[in-house]
OpenMM code with the backbone's topology and positions (N, CA, C; nanometers):
from openmm import Vec3, app, unit

residues = "GLY GLY ASP GLY LYS GLY GLY VAL ALA GLY VAL GLY LEU THR TYR ASP LEU ILE GLU ARG HIS ARG ASP THR GLN PRO TRP THR VAL SER VAL VAL VAL ARG ARG ALA TRP THR ASP ALA GLY ALA ARG THR ASP VAL SER PHE ASP VAL THR VAL PRO LEU ALA MET PHE PHE GLY THR ARG ILE PRO PRO PRO GLY ASP GLY GLY THR SER SER GLU".split()
positions = [
    Vec3(-1.5160, -2.2967, -2.2249),
    Vec3(-1.5156, -2.3128, -2.0757),
    Vec3(-1.6448, -2.3335, -1.9952),
    Vec3(-1.6351, -2.4436, -1.9496),
    Vec3(-1.8324, -2.4135, -1.8137),
    Vec3(-1.7165, -2.3712, -1.6949),
    Vec3(-1.8853, -2.3350, -1.6101),
    Vec3(-1.7824, -2.2946, -1.5033),
    Vec3(-1.8109, -2.3564, -1.3839),
    Vec3(-1.6765, -2.3319, -1.2992),
    Vec3(-1.6690, -2.4201, -1.2130),
    Vec3(-1.6798, -2.3839, -1.1364),
    Vec3(-1.6526, -2.4914, -0.9843),
    Vec3(-1.7199, -2.3948, -0.7914),
    Vec3(-1.4626, -2.3910, -0.7636),
    Vec3(-1.5293, -2.3419, -0.6515),
    Vec3(-1.4190, -2.2850, -0.6004),
    Vec3(-1.3806, -2.1432, -0.5314),
    Vec3(-1.3325, -2.1275, -0.4704),
    Vec3(-1.3287, -1.9967, -0.3725),
    Vec3(-1.1433, -1.9394, -0.3580),
    Vec3(-1.1581, -1.8736, -0.2821),
    Vec3(-0.9869, -1.7573, -0.2977),
    Vec3(-0.9590, -1.7773, -0.1396),
    Vec3(-0.9137, -1.7776, -0.0184),
    Vec3(-0.8700, -1.6845, 0.1267),
    Vec3(-0.7595, -1.6543, 0.0938),
    Vec3(-0.7922, -1.5357, 0.1920),
    Vec3(-0.6004, -1.4609, 0.1755),
    Vec3(-0.5907, -1.3777, 0.3170),
    Vec3(-0.4595, -1.3853, 0.3064),
    Vec3(-0.3889, -1.3011, 0.4805),
    Vec3(-0.3361, -1.1950, 0.4121),
    Vec3(-0.3303, -1.0535, 0.4599),
    Vec3(-0.1975, -1.0098, 0.4710),
    Vec3(-0.1434, -0.9082, 0.5964),
    Vec3(-0.0469, -0.8681, 0.5317),
    Vec3(0.0436, -0.8227, 0.6795),
    Vec3(0.1268, -0.6294, 0.6232),
    Vec3(0.0407, -0.4927, 0.6357),
    Vec3(0.0553, -0.3955, 0.6289),
    Vec3(0.1868, -0.3388, 0.7258),
    Vec3(0.2914, -0.3254, 0.6979),
    Vec3(0.3836, -0.2077, 0.7520),
    Vec3(0.4242, -0.0833, 0.7327),
    Vec3(0.3987, 0.0384, 0.8327),
    Vec3(0.4575, 0.2249, 0.7340),
    Vec3(0.6041, 0.1732, 0.8030),
    Vec3(0.6854, 0.2026, 0.6682),
    Vec3(0.8128, 0.2832, 0.6563),
    Vec3(0.8253, 0.3987, 0.7070),
    Vec3(0.7612, 0.5101, 0.7334),
    Vec3(0.7905, 0.5666, 0.8248),
    Vec3(0.6871, 0.6885, 0.8468),
    Vec3(0.7694, 0.6723, 1.0007),
    Vec3(0.5981, 0.7228, 1.0609),
    Vec3(0.5584, 0.8635, 0.9892),
    Vec3(0.3664, 0.8113, 1.0475),
    Vec3(0.2613, 0.9157, 1.0071),
    Vec3(0.3260, 1.0307, 1.0496),
    Vec3(0.2717, 1.0919, 1.0596),
    Vec3(0.1859, 1.2261, 1.0945),
    Vec3(0.1942, 1.3468, 0.9689),
    Vec3(0.1541, 1.4855, 1.0077),
    Vec3(0.0936, 1.6181, 0.8971),
    Vec3(0.1649, 1.6364, 0.8059),
    Vec3(0.3253, 1.6518, 0.8012),
    Vec3(0.3992, 1.6936, 0.7348),
    Vec3(0.4802, 1.5581, 0.6464),
    Vec3(0.4375, 1.4276, 0.6212),
    Vec3(0.4751, 1.3143, 0.5809),
    Vec3(0.4003, 1.2268, 0.4365),
    Vec3(0.4385, 1.1429, 0.4084),
    Vec3(0.3414, 1.1058, 0.3163),
    Vec3(0.4315, 0.9440, 0.3056),
    Vec3(0.3146, 0.8666, 0.4133),
    Vec3(0.4399, 0.6907, 0.4603),
    Vec3(0.4368, 0.6455, 0.2700),
    Vec3(0.5676, 0.5994, 0.3544),
    Vec3(0.5193, 0.4574, 0.2636),
    Vec3(0.4918, 0.3677, 0.3389),
    Vec3(0.4686, 0.1962, 0.2785),
    Vec3(0.4295, 0.0526, 0.3000),
    Vec3(0.5089, -0.0497, 0.2755),
    Vec3(0.5179, -0.0817, 0.3603),
    Vec3(0.5646, -0.2436, 0.2428),
    Vec3(0.4623, -0.3854, 0.2718),
    Vec3(0.4048, -0.3937, 0.1845),
    Vec3(0.3046, -0.5078, 0.2028),
    Vec3(0.2738, -0.6622, 0.1743),
    Vec3(0.3113, -0.7466, 0.2350),
    Vec3(0.2637, -0.9247, 0.2017),
    Vec3(0.1259, -0.9633, 0.1806),
    Vec3(0.0877, -1.0359, 0.1254),
    Vec3(-0.0416, -1.1090, 0.1339),
    Vec3(-0.0335, -1.2240, 0.0521),
    Vec3(-0.0659, -1.3467, 0.1039),
    Vec3(-0.0622, -1.4681, 0.1318),
    Vec3(-0.2360, -1.5117, 0.1113),
    Vec3(-0.2156, -1.5868, -0.0319),
    Vec3(-0.3349, -1.5991, -0.0987),
    Vec3(-0.3293, -1.7574, -0.1523),
    Vec3(-0.4828, -1.7899, -0.0706),
    Vec3(-0.4927, -1.9314, -0.1222),
    Vec3(-0.6512, -1.9695, -0.2097),
    Vec3(-0.5927, -2.0204, -0.3448),
    Vec3(-0.7467, -2.1163, -0.4390),
    Vec3(-0.7369, -2.2120, -0.4663),
    Vec3(-0.8547, -2.1900, -0.4862),
    Vec3(-0.8713, -2.3667, -0.4472),
    Vec3(-1.0226, -2.3602, -0.5661),
    Vec3(-0.9935, -2.4149, -0.7003),
    Vec3(-1.1503, -2.4914, -0.8359),
    Vec3(-1.1443, -2.6371, -0.8254),
    Vec3(-1.2372, -2.6015, -0.9268),
    Vec3(-1.2028, -2.7490, -0.9636),
    Vec3(-1.0656, -2.8196, -1.0472),
    Vec3(-1.0261, -2.7637, -1.0908),
    Vec3(-0.8797, -2.8204, -1.1367),
    Vec3(-0.7511, -2.8541, -1.0672),
    Vec3(-0.7633, -2.7901, -0.9348),
    Vec3(-0.6961, -2.7694, -0.8331),
    Vec3(-0.6452, -2.6902, -0.7286),
    Vec3(-0.5359, -2.6500, -0.6887),
    Vec3(-0.5153, -2.5347, -0.5534),
    Vec3(-0.4235, -2.4407, -0.5992),
    Vec3(-0.3366, -2.3470, -0.5977),
    Vec3(-0.2863, -2.2854, -0.6207),
    Vec3(-0.3323, -2.2183, -0.4722),
    Vec3(-0.1249, -2.1503, -0.4731),
    Vec3(-0.0803, -2.1114, -0.3466),
    Vec3(-0.0443, -1.9770, -0.3950),
    Vec3(-0.1041, -1.8524, -0.3830),
    Vec3(0.0435, -1.7486, -0.4458),
    Vec3(0.0515, -1.6129, -0.3365),
    Vec3(0.1896, -1.5721, -0.3655),
    Vec3(0.2295, -1.4461, -0.2141),
    Vec3(0.3153, -1.3110, -0.3343),
    Vec3(0.1896, -1.3088, -0.2254),
    Vec3(0.2605, -1.1119, -0.3151),
    Vec3(0.2935, -1.0248, -0.2297),
    Vec3(0.3818, -0.9078, -0.3573),
    Vec3(0.4992, -0.8371, -0.2235),
    Vec3(0.4724, -0.7115, -0.2907),
    Vec3(0.4144, -0.5728, -0.2156),
    Vec3(0.4057, -0.4811, -0.2613),
    Vec3(0.4837, -0.3966, -0.1576),
    Vec3(0.4837, -0.2305, -0.2490),
    Vec3(0.5681, -0.0982, -0.1631),
    Vec3(0.4588, -0.0215, -0.2226),
    Vec3(0.4131, 0.0662, -0.1297),
    Vec3(0.3884, 0.1875, -0.2280),
    Vec3(0.4468, 0.3334, -0.1190),
    Vec3(0.4425, 0.3687, -0.2648),
    Vec3(0.6115, 0.5159, -0.2244),
    Vec3(0.4727, 0.5912, -0.3027),
    Vec3(0.5335, 0.7470, -0.2191),
    Vec3(0.3982, 0.8385, -0.2623),
    Vec3(0.3929, 0.8907, -0.3818),
    Vec3(0.3219, 0.9883, -0.4706),
    Vec3(0.3665, 0.9881, -0.6224),
    Vec3(0.4455, 1.1227, -0.5954),
    Vec3(0.3679, 1.2242, -0.4635),
    Vec3(0.4219, 1.3469, -0.4102),
    Vec3(0.6250, 1.3181, -0.4368),
    Vec3(0.6765, 1.2479, -0.3503),
    Vec3(0.7975, 1.2936, -0.3466),
    Vec3(0.8730, 1.2907, -0.4670),
    Vec3(0.7943, 1.2376, -0.5696),
    Vec3(0.8914, 1.2849, -0.6919),
    Vec3(0.8612, 1.4028, -0.7486),
    Vec3(0.7745, 1.5151, -0.6695),
    Vec3(0.7408, 1.6148, -0.7577),
    Vec3(0.7750, 1.7601, -0.6044),
    Vec3(0.8268, 1.7115, -0.5650),
    Vec3(0.8727, 1.8132, -0.4218),
    Vec3(0.7165, 1.7974, -0.3144),
    Vec3(0.7806, 1.8204, -0.2266),
    Vec3(0.6356, 1.8472, -0.1136),
    Vec3(0.5822, 2.0235, -0.1071),
    Vec3(0.4873, 1.9603, -0.1105),
    Vec3(0.4471, 2.1220, -0.0521),
    Vec3(0.4593, 2.2229, 0.0348),
    Vec3(0.5714, 2.3388, 0.0516),
    Vec3(0.5397, 2.3928, 0.1601),
    Vec3(0.4281, 2.4595, 0.2615),
    Vec3(0.3827, 2.5085, 0.3413),
    Vec3(0.2269, 2.5518, 0.2946),
    Vec3(0.2874, 2.7212, 0.3758),
    Vec3(0.2027, 2.8500, 0.3266),
    Vec3(0.2425, 2.9389, 0.2805),
    Vec3(0.2859, 2.9923, 0.4339),
    Vec3(0.2943, 3.1081, 0.5357),
    Vec3(0.2942, 3.1623, 0.6608),
    Vec3(0.2414, 3.1570, 0.7096),
    Vec3(0.0612, 3.2305, 0.6390),
    Vec3(-0.0700, 3.1891, 0.7228),
    Vec3(-0.1239, 3.0985, 0.7461),
    Vec3(-0.0530, 2.9720, 0.6504),
    Vec3(-0.0706, 2.7862, 0.7084),
    Vec3(-0.0100, 2.7342, 0.8101),
    Vec3(0.0615, 2.7931, 0.8519),
    Vec3(0.1597, 2.6934, 0.9014),
    Vec3(0.3308, 2.6992, 0.9148),
    Vec3(0.3111, 2.7043, 0.8149),
    Vec3(0.4150, 2.7641, 0.7147),
    Vec3(0.5318, 2.8543, 0.8201),
    Vec3(0.6475, 2.8655, 0.8174),
    Vec3(0.7767, 2.8549, 0.8419),
    Vec3(0.7966, 3.0291, 0.7996),
    Vec3(0.8415, 3.1184, 0.8270),
    Vec3(0.8594, 3.3046, 0.7844),
    Vec3(0.9967, 3.3016, 0.7472),
    Vec3(1.0948, 3.4197, 0.6653),
    Vec3(1.1788, 3.4143, 0.6870),
    Vec3(1.2534, 3.5170, 0.7714),
    Vec3(1.0877, 3.6017, 0.8184),
    Vec3(1.1214, 3.7320, 0.9041),
    Vec3(1.2279, 3.6837, 1.0686),
] * unit.nanometer
topology = app.Topology()
chain = topology.addChain("A")
for resn in residues:
    res = topology.addResidue(resn, chain)
    for name in ("N", "CA", "C"):
        topology.addAtom(name, app.Element.getBySymbol(name[0]), res)
């Protein structure tokens, strides 16, 4: 096929599900709405995304006492 003309525009929203601080890995939920148009017509897409940190599947690193971790004493 030949090259056509068109474009895309979108807008999105992201929300953190877990409060962010030094010891957490945030989960986020995102919704994005895109409008694409070409010579062949227009299309609207909505995407929904949940981001989960892989570290949650491997456990959380606990720093040694010298790095601000807790001590058993």
